[in-house]
Each structure stands twice: as structure tokens, then as C-alpha cells.
N, C-alpha and C positions, 0 to 999 in steps of 0.2 A: 438397524440391529442385525448383525449376522447371526445365523442359527446353525449350529453344527455339533456333532459329537466330538469329544477330545481327539479321536482317531480318524475323523472324517477326511482329513487332509494329511497325507504323508504317513500317518500311523500313530502320531503322538501329538499332544497339545503343542509341544515346542515347534512342530512343523507348521501348525496353524499360526503361531506367533510369528514365525519367519515370513509367512505369506503376508500377514498384516503389516509387516515392516517394509514390504516392497513398495517402490514408488507408484506402481499401478494401482495400489489400494490406498494411497495417501489420502487422508481426510474423507474416506468413504464411510467408515463406521466409527461410532462412538459407544456402541453397546455390543456385547457379545453374550448370546444366550447359549450357555454350555450345557448340553444334555447330560443326564445323570449317570452315564458311565464314568463321569468325573469322580463319582463316589464308588464305594465297594458294593457291587451288586452281582446278581447271578443269572438273570434272564430278562426277557422283554427289553433287551438293549438298554438296561439301566433302570427300568421302572420297577424292578423288584429289588429294593434296597436292603442290603445286609446291615450297613451302617454308613454314616455320612462322613467317614474319614476319606481322605484323598486316595484314589486308586493310583498307586505309585507306578503301576505298569504303564500308565498313559499320561500321568500328570506329575509335575514336580513343582514345589513351592515357587521356584524362581520363574516358572512360566507366568504365574500370577503377578509377580513383581514386574516382569517385562510388559505385560498388558497394562498394568497400572501406569507405567512410564509412558505408554502410548496414549494415555488418557482414555482408555476403554474401560467402561464400567461393566459389571457382570449381572446377568440374570440367571438364577438357578431354580430348580424345581424342589418343592417340598411335597413329597407324595403322602398326602394326608391319610388316605383310606387304608393303606396296607404296608406291611413289611414282609420281607422274605422269610420263608421257613428257616433259612440259615442265619437269621438275625440272632444276636445274643439273647434277646428276650424270648423268642420262640424256642430256641435250643434249651434255655433254662427251664421253660415250661415242660418240654418233652422229657428232660432229665429228672425233674423233681416233682412233676405232677402237681397235686393240690398243695404241696409244700413250697412251690415256687413263689417268689415275690411277684412274678408276672402272671399269676393265676388268672387275674381278671383283665389282663392287658389286651387279650384278643377275644373275639365274640364266640362263645360257646353256643353253637346252634341250638342244641336241645334245651339248654337253660334259657336262652332268649325266648323260645317259643313255648315255654312250659305253661303259659297261660291259655294257649289257644291252639292246640295241636292234637294230633293222634299218633300213636306209635306206628312206625313203619316196619318193614320186614328186615332192614339191614342195619339196625342200631341207631337210626336217626329218626326224629319225629317229622311228621308232615303237617305244616300249618293248615288250619281249616281253610276251606276253599275261598271264603270271602277275603282272607288275608293273602292266600297264595296268588290270587288273580291280580293283586296290586303290585306284585314284585316286578321290577324292571331288570331283566336278565341280560347279561352280556355273553352267555354261552348256553348251549342246551343243558337241560337238567337243573337240579337244585344247586345253588351256589355253596357247596360244602366240600371239605376235604377231611376224611377220617384219618386220625393219627393215633398211634399206639403210645401207651403210657407204661411206666415202670411196673405197675401192678398187673399188667397184662390186658387191661381194659382198652377200648378204643372209643374215641369221642369225635364227633363231627364239629368242625369249626367253619365259620362263615368265610367263604372264599369267592369273592365276586368275580375275580379275573382268572388268571392263569393257574393251572395246577398240573402236576405230573407225579405219579407214583411209579417207582422202578425198583428192581430187585437185583442185587449183586449176584454173580454166579455162585453156586453152592458146590462144595466139594463132596465127594462120596463119603468122606469120613464123617460129615455132619449127620448122615443117615445110618451110619454103621451101628449105632447103639439102639436103634429102634427094635421093638420086639419081633423076633422071627426073621430078622433081616441079615442075610449073609453078605460078605464083601461084594460078591458078584451082583446081588440084588441092589445093594446100596449104589453101586456104579450105574446100574440101569436106571434107578430112580433119579440120580443126579443128571444123567444124560437127558431123560425125559423133561425134568424140571427146567434145566438150563436152556433147552431148545424152546420150551413153551414161554418162558418169561421174556424172551426177546421180542415176542409179538403180542402176548396177552397180559395186559396189566392187571386184570382181575383174576386173582389166584383161585377164586371159587370156581372158575370156569375151566381150569386146567384138567384135562382128561388123564386120570391116573390108572385106568385099566384095572388090572388085578391087584394093584396096590391101593385101591380106594379105601380099604379098611384102615389105612394109616393116614387118611386125609387130615385129621385134626393134628396129629403129630407133625406131619409135613408142613402144614400151614404155620404151626408155631415156629418151626425152624426158619421158614421163609420170612416171617415177620421180623426175625432178627437180622435179616439181610436186606431189609426194606429201607429205601431212602426217598426223600420228598423234594420236589420243587414246587413252589407256589407262592402266591402273594396273599398273605393272611390279613383279613380285615381287622383293624384296630377297634377296640371298645372305647369309644370316646366318653363313656360314662365313668371311666377310671381316671382318677387324678394322676396316676403314673403316666398315662398317655399324654396328658397336658404338660407334665414336667418334661417329658421327652420332646414335645413340640418346642417348648421354651429353650431347652438346651440346643436343639437343632437350629433354631433361628439365630441364636447367639453364634453358633459355629459357622453358619453361612455368612453372617456379618463379618466374622473374623477373616473369612476368605476374600472379602471385598465385595460382597453382593450389595446391590442397590434395589433390585426388583426380585420378588419371589412369586413364582407361579404356583398356585395351589392346585396340584394335579388331583383329579378324581374327588374333589372336595364334596360334590353333591351326593356322593354315596355314603358319606361319613355318618350322618345322623340317621339312626335306625330306631323305629318305634313300632311295636305290634299294632296293626290296624291302619298303618300308613304305608304309602309306597316307600321303597328304599332309595328314592332319588329326590333330592331337594325338598325334604320335609320342611314344613313351616309350622311354627316359628323356630323350630330347633336349629335348622341350618343357619338362620340369621343370627341366632345366639352364638353359635360356634364361630361364625365369621367375625362377629364383633370381638369375641374373646381373642381370636388370632390377630386381629388388627391391633388390639391394645398391646399384645405381646410384641408384635413387629415394630411398633412405634418406639419401644424401648431401645431398639437397635437401629433406628433410622432406616427402616426397610419399608418399601411399598409392596403390598401384597395385591395380587389380583387373581380372582377365582376363574378356573377353567370350567365352563359349563356348555355342554352340548344339549340343545333342546330345539324343538320346532319353533320357528319364528313366531307362529301364531299364538304360542303360549305366553309370549311377552316376557320371558324370564330375563332376557338380556336387558330390558328396560328396568326391571325390578332391581337387578344387581347394580346397574349404573345409578339408579335413583338413590341407592344406599351409599353412593360415593366411591364405588370400586371401579377401576378400569376393567374393560371386558375384552375378550378375544373376539375379533370380527371373523367368525366362522362362516359368515354369509358371502364374503367377497369372493373366495375362490370359485364357487359354483356360478355366481353372478357373472364373473369375468369370462368363464368358459362359455356360458350361454350368450353373453353379449357379443363375443367375437365370432361365434359360430352362426348366430342368427342375424348379426349386424343390427341389433336393437339396443337402445340405451335406457328405455323406460324403467325396467326393474332396478337397474343400477342407480339411476337418478333418484328413484323413490327412496332407496337406502341412504344415499348421500344426504337427501333432504331430512331424513329422520335423524341422522347423526348430528346435523347442524341444528335442527329445531330443538332436540332434546339435549344438546351439548354432551353427547356421549363421549367418554374417554375410551379410545380403542387402541388395541395393538392388532394390526392387520397382517395378512400374509397371502401368498399364493400357494406355494407348496410348504410342507413341513415334515417332521419325522413320522407323522401319522398320514392318513389318507386325505382325500379331498372331500369335505363334508357335503352331504346331500340332504340328510334328514333335517338339518338346521333350516333349510329353505322352505319347508312345508308349512301349511296352515295347520290349525288345531282347534278343537272345540274347547271352549272355556266357559264354565258355568252354563252349559247348554246352548251356547252361541258360537257358531263357527267363525273363527278369525282367519282371514286369508293369509297365505304365505307370500313371500317375495316372488316366488314362481309357483305356478299351478303344478299339480301332480303330473300332467302330461309333459310339461316342459322339463320337470325334474327327471322323469324317466328317460326323456330324450338325451339329457346331459349324461346320465349314467350310461346309456347304451352307446353313445358316441365315444366316451372314454374307454369303455370295455372294448369296443371295436378297434380302438387304437392301442390295445394291449394292456389295459388296466385290469386289476383284480378287485373283487368285491368282498366287503365285510358286512355281515348281517346282524340284526338283533333277533332275539328269540322270545317266545312266550313260555309260560310255565310247562306247557306240554312238549317243549322242545322244537316246535315248528317255527320257521322263520316268520316274523311279522313285518319286517321292514328292512330296506337297505339302511346301513348306518353310514358308510363312507365307501368311496372308491379309492383304491390304492394305485397310484401312478405318480411318476414325476410330472410336474406341471408342464414341462416341455413336451413330454409324450402325450399328455392329456390334450394338448393343443395341436396334435398331429405332427410334432417335431418341425414346426414352422418357425423359422427365426423371426420373421416379421410379426407373427402373432405374439411370440414371447416378449419381444421388445415393446410392443404396444401394451400388452398385459402389465409389464413392469412399469411402464409410464403411468398407466391408470392407477396402479397400486400406490406409486410414489406421490400422486396428486390427491389421494384420498386423505381425509382427516385421520389423525392418529399417528402412532409410531409404526413405521413399516418394518416388518421382520422378514429377512431374506434367507431362505433355505439355501445352503451352500451348493447343493446339487443343481438347483435351478439356475443359480448364478452362472454355473459352468455348463449349462445346457445339457444336463444329464438325461440319458434315456432310461426307459424301464429296464430293470435288471431281472429278467425272468429266471435266469439260472439261480440267482440268490433266493428268489421267491420259492422256486421249486425245492431247493435244498432245505428250506425252512419247514417243509411239510405243511400240515394243516394250519399251523399258526404263522406260516411264512409270508403271507400276503404283504405285510408291512416292509419286508426286506426289498421289495421291488424299487423302493425309493430311498435306500440307505447305503448305496454303494460308496465305499471308500475310494478316494482318488489319490493316486500316487503323486509324489512330487514331480515326476516326469510328465504325468498327465496334466497337472496344473500348469507346468511350464508351457506345454503346447497350447493349452486352451486359453491362456492369457493372450495369445496372439489371435484368437478368433474374434471377428468383428462383433458377434452377438454378445460376447463377454465384455469387450471393450466398451460397447455402447451402453450396456447395463451399468457398468462402473461409472461412466460419465454421468448418467442420470442419478445414480445413487449419491455420487459426490455432490451434485447440485442440491439434492434433497437434504443432505447432511450439513451443508455449509451456507445455503442461501437464507438470509434473514426473512425473506418473504414468507417462508413456511412457519414463522412464528406469529403470523397474523391471521387474516380471515380468508376463507375460501369463497369465491364467487362462482356460481354456475350460470353461464351465459346461455341465452337461447341458441338452439342449433337444430339442424334437421334430425329426424328420428334415428338416423344411423350415424350421427356425428356427436362428438363431445367437444365442449369448449369450457375449460376450467382455468381459473387463475387464482393465485394467492397474492396478497398484498400486505405489506407491513412497512411503515415508516419510509415510504419512497421506493422500497424494493418490491419487485413483482416477478412472478414466474408463471408462465402461461403454457397450457397444453391445448392444442387443436388437433383433433383426430377424426378420421373417417374409418369407421369400423368395418365397412364393406370392403374397402381396398387395403386397409391397414396402413394407409399413409398417415403420418402425424409429424408435427413439429413441436419442439419445446424451446421457448425463448425465455430469457431472463434479463431484467433491468435492475441495476443496482441503485443505491440512493443518489448517486451522482447523475443518473439519467442515462448512463451508458448501457446499450442493449446488445445482447449476444444471442446468436442462434446456437443453441446447445445441441439439438438433434434435428435432423431433417430426413425422415424416412420416406422414400418414394412409395407409391402404391404398387400393388401387384400388377404385373403385365406392363 
């Protein structure tokens, strides 16, 4: 499965279609995971959905027809937890207030916590401490965005992820009608205000000097020039939200989707007194309802869940019959190749086989390289070990940072960092931009159980883009791994051996009948891997030395003919 944004290659989805038609990529991919700038969105590179209509700046309906003719099926995201403030539903709420048909479509923070909170100083309530300490926060501070309504009131709405409040410049004429204000004074106020709002989003903190007696009037004018960006949490207690999910699943089916990734689903179910992440049994109830909806449209859904390995959530989700994302593999592969050890990786392979977990695995992706997922955790008072110990995880993080990676953290209710969440880097840079390591990493991924998902930038040996990350500011860490490649760059890189060898291995994985069978893990030295797949006379075998990065891949078809697919020599 190839994974890319519509504009990752060339600038439009049609350029990616052209690439997939090239002979170099023949029979390499049968699935395409198109990220959500495919839809109309406004920030977070597509994960703030305005609506699920096609973004015609990047995508045309004939692109989907062309992909269908190539026999390529689609995977799309359904962002369950939130919609953009620019969505029709939230705009209707802002315009009509309590008279809006979407009054209950989003989570009113104060109403939600009315049972168990105390008034705060800024118009929002603060949950009692026993509730506050259970919140799982993705950014410093409370997860709220205060918005203005037609009656002049302001209300806080639940906003787990991104938000931004900005103000349009104000002309002097807007202040000219204030009491005691001359045209010259109005111009001075406008100059002060317009300079301040460029750097200070909190208008209460703007210094007005001798005009402070007009603070209330100035604030009222500024609120009329206010605009929002943000991902507003949906209220899944509202039947209108479920009608929206059903309509969206039908729409995705009509685009040709086969697989639907449920983004941020674990944040959807909210209940006072519980954590706001993977509440039980509410989350299971929601998932079952979504699965029943999806089956009407012949869609397979799989939930995205990030959690420590020790919590066992991945097994719970799989036990309920859902495919899971293998967020453990990227960190395990970096660790295995850097330390030349296979034991943690083999432990994970054995678990997949024993529990028959259905997985979609990856090395790089549009987000970072997960590290939190590898940790152990305490469950019911008993510590369950992780796939790696904390010292090994910290070492993985530090090595990737030393190679140019950036870090994303998690926060407690007091705004302090409580843990690393992920490290942002291309997988190629995370491995020290070593072609041999990248090729062996790809070989390991392709021999893992599950569906391999290939991030376009790693396929083309992309390096960390620090310029893009810096340009993105405080939220720019993800841009380090999202560089668009021009058609000229693609043309040049298709000639690189590291790209050609990856495509050779990917083509084998996509076409060999052996991978429809069973995986065997053969005995090998602690720094070596010996894996083979078998099905109805076809076999595919990987033999690798992690210390030298030497490896071979061979394949035998049902007739008994054997072919050496890859033979990478060791370092030195």
C-alpha cells in the first residue's frame, strides 16, 4: 500500500497517477492510502476537515477512474473526533447560536462539566481535580476554544487538538465613533491595536496606555474582527453526528474506498469521571455502531490507537475483530538495526502469529515515529513490560534526535510535559541516511505479517526537511517528513539504486503467492534474521545479518524455480 498526500508527487493527484503508470512501478502497489487533503480542509495537512467533498485544487474525479483502471483500491480517513471551525455545521452554530440545528453537534465544555466543576475566571468551568487528573491532553492547558455568539456571549467548546484565534486588521474609522475619540486618536488606537494583534492573540493583554478607559468598547470592536482555526470535538451523544458519519461513509464508498482508517477515534467517547481516551464500554459501543454502518457500504474499518504496549489495547482491539496499526514496528526496527539485536522484534512477530493479529504496518508515515507505544504500563496495579525498556526507548529517541529529528510531547493538566509522544523524522534520516539500513529495514517490513504501508518519502529516500519544520513554527515538527517531490526529483530518484531495490522487494511482496500463506521464523544468531513465507509450493525467504546489514531475499514459485531477488553485501 502506497501512502501519500494528493500533492506529494508533482503537485496533484494526477501526477501520482502518472507515476503509478510507469513501468518501474508496475505491479508494485494494489492499494493507495490517500491522505485527507483529498477533501476540503484548512489545517493540519488535511486532518481538519471542512467537508468530505473532493478538493478540486488537487483531485479530479478522473484521477479516481484512472486508479480504478490500474486495479488500485483506496484507503481514506474518517476523522471521527472533530471537524474544522470552518465546517458548515460549526459555522451554522456560530451564526444562529441556540437556534442552530447543530446546537448539540459539538461539545459545549461548560455544559459537559456542569455536574462536577467550579467556575473559572475566564468564562469556562474547571473540572474538579479528581476529573481533571484523568484527562489525557495533547497540548498544554485545557482543551477548549472560546467562541463568540450573535448575542455577544462567549462559550468554550471542547478542542482536543489544534486551535488558533486571530484578528483582522482594524481601520481607524472603526474607533472614530467611540466617546471622546478624535480622528487623530482613532488613528493612534488603530496603529497600537494592529501592531499588537500580530504577536498577541490574547486581546486582554494588549497594553492600551491612556486609552485603557475604552478597553470594553475596543474589545467589542476587535471581536467583530476575530476569526478561528481549530478542530472542534464532535458530540457523539447527538444523533445528528451519527447521521453525519453514515452520510460520510456512503460518500467515501462512492469515491471507491475499500478501507477506512478511523482517525482519533479513541478520543470520541467522553464521560465525566472517566479519562477522555478509550473509555470502556462506550468506545466499544461506538466502534460496533460504526462497523455496522460501514458494512452497509462494503467497507472495512480499522481504528487508529496509540497506547503503551503494556496496556494491551492493541490486543483488545484485535480481539474484537478489527485490524490494527502496527505502531510498534518503526521503533523496533530502528532499535534492531542500531544495536544489531533481534530479540524484541522476534517477540513482536511471535505475538502477531500466536494471536493472529491483523495488522497494517509501516516504517515512516505522515506523523512521526512512535515511541510511547513501545513502553510498558501498569494495569490493575501490575506492571506489564514493554517491547523495549525505557532506557532502550530513550536511546532510540536520542539517536533519532541526534540525526536531526524533532520531538512531539504529551502534557499533564498543569501544562508540563509528561512523556515523549513521537519523534518526527523521515525514516531514512532516522537510520542515519544509510542506504543499506533503509533497504534492510524495508526488507524486514515486507516480511512482517500484515499489510505493508509505504510512505512515499521513504520510498524515495527522503531526508529531514528542517526548513519546512522551522517554517511551520511551534506546530511545524510534522512538516519535517512531508516534503513534496517534484516530477523532476521523482525522475532522478527512480534511477537511484536504493529506490530501485525497494521497488523490486515491494513488487515481490505484492505479487508472490507465498505471502498468502504462513510465516516461519527459523533459528538464527542473536544478530541475524531468517524468515520465510510458504503457500502452495511458493516460498519467499529473507536471511539478514543486522550487524553488517548484509541480506538476501530469494523466491521459489510453485514450479520449483528459484530466483535470487536481492543480494546486499555487508558493510566494509
